N, C-alpha and C positions, 0 to 999 in steps of 0.2 A: 504494500500500500504506500504509494508515494504521494504524500499530501503537499509536497512542495510544488508540484506541477498541477495547476488548476485543471488542465484537460485530462488529468489522470485521477483526480479525486473521485472516490466511489460515490455514486449517488444512490446506491442500493447496498444494503448488507444482507448477506445470506447466511443463516445459521444452518449447520449441518453436523452430522456425527463426526467426531474427531478422526476416526479411522476411515471415513468415506469422503474426505474432502475432494479427492480427485474426481470421484463420481459426481459429487455435487457441482463441482466446477464445470464438468462436461455437460451436466444437465442444464445448468444456467446458460451456458453458451448455446446449447441446442434450442432451448425455449426462446432466448432472445433472438436468435436467427429466424426462428419460425415467426416471431412477431415483427420482423423487419430490420433488426440491427445486424448488419453484416460484420461488424468488427467490435464486439463487446470486449472489454478488458476485465478479466476475472483473475484476482490475485488473492493469495493467502494474506492474512493480517497477522499481527503480533499475537493475537488471541487464537488459541486452537479452537477449531470449529466455527470460525467466522471468516467468511470470504468477503472481500471488497469487490464490488462490481461497478464498473463505469460503463453505462449504456447511453447511446444517443437518444434512446426513447425516454419519454416521461416515466419516471419510476412509479408513479401512482397508476399509470396506465398498465404498466407491467404487472403490478400487484393485482389489479382488477382482472386482467386477462389470465393470470395464473390461477386465480380463484375459479374463473369460468372453466378453464381447462380441467382443473381438478374435479369440479362438480360434474362435468360430462364424463370424464374418464379418470378415476382416482389413480390409476397406474401411470398417468402422465407426469406425476410429481412423486418421485420415490426418495430422493436424497435431500431435498430442500425442506428443512424443518420450519424455517421462518424467513420472511422477507420484510425488510424495514427500509422505506425510502429515507434518504438523508438530504436535507435542504442545504446545509452549509457545514463547514468544518472549522474548528478553532483549536487552539492549544487547550490542554485539559486543566489548566489552573482556573480557579473560580472567577477571577477577573476576566479572563478571556471568554469563558463560558457565558458570563453575564453580558459581555459586549456582543457576543454572537446572538444570544437570545434577544437582546434589544433590537438587533437588526431584522429579526423575523417575527417578533411578537405582534406586529400589526396583522398577522394572519388570524389572530383571535379577535373577532369583531366585538364591538360594544354589545353587551347583553349575552354573549355566549359564555357558557360554563366550560370550565377546563380542568384538567388534572395534569400531573407531571409523572413521567416514568423515567427513572434513572437506572441504567445498566452499566456496571463497571467491570472491566476485564483488564487484568494486568495493571491495576491502579490501586494504590493504597494511600494516597495523599490525603483524601477527605472521605468521610463517611457519607453515605447516601443522604442521610437526614440533614447534614450540614449543607450539602449542595442544594437540596430542595428548599431549605430555609432561606438561603442566600438568593436563589433565583426567583422564588415565589414572590419576594418583595417587589419585583419589577412589574408584575402583572396585576392590574387592579380588578379585573373581572372576577366573578364568583367561582369558587372551586366546587366541583362536583365529582367525587371519587367513584360514584356508581354509574352515572349516565352523562358523561361530559360530551359537549359538542366538539371539542378539540382536545388533543393530547399533545403536550409538549414532551418530546422524547429526547433524552440525552443519552447517547451511546458513547461511553468512554472506553477507549482502547489505548492503554498506555499513555503516551503524551498527547493524544489527540481526542477531541470530542466531536462526534457527529450530532448535529442538532436538526430537529424537524418538528413542525407543527402539523399534525395529521388529524383527519376525521377518524373515528373509531374503526371504520371499515377499510382504511388505507394501509393496513398491514395484512400479511397472510401468515397464519400459523397452522401448521399441519395438526397440531394437538387440538386446537379449537375447531378445526374442520370436522373432527370426529366426535366432538362433544355435542350433546343434545341442545 
């Protein structure tokens, strides 16, 4: 994952089994090519079981189409456990994360309820609750942990943090696809 080059920054994270990352990478490339991206960049990240994907396609479109593919044919998605779109990347220190969130928080409209999800991998600098407390102060809208309109997602991998503001249906989880 090369976050120094803007054209190589992942705009989608793929979670997969640690031992099946090659199969998951091949699956991601196959799906993206089927959807129209002839040259997706799929790389391993510092965190085992997480692939960084740079696609020319809109990452939310990819999630929507993968969900449709899976609904029609569950065997079409075998190695991808989760898909998470990423809007922007920052360094993983709290000040950088807050600055990055300030740049995208306009995607939470006035009157929308929101919640925050923080995932940390290969990162011990701050506890999740500390990150949540610091970042939550930036957003004035009401929090709703059960049925939010938007989810601020912070995906920390070592020295970098991927940030996104998503509607609840803009991620794909194989585990949720099988739950009632």
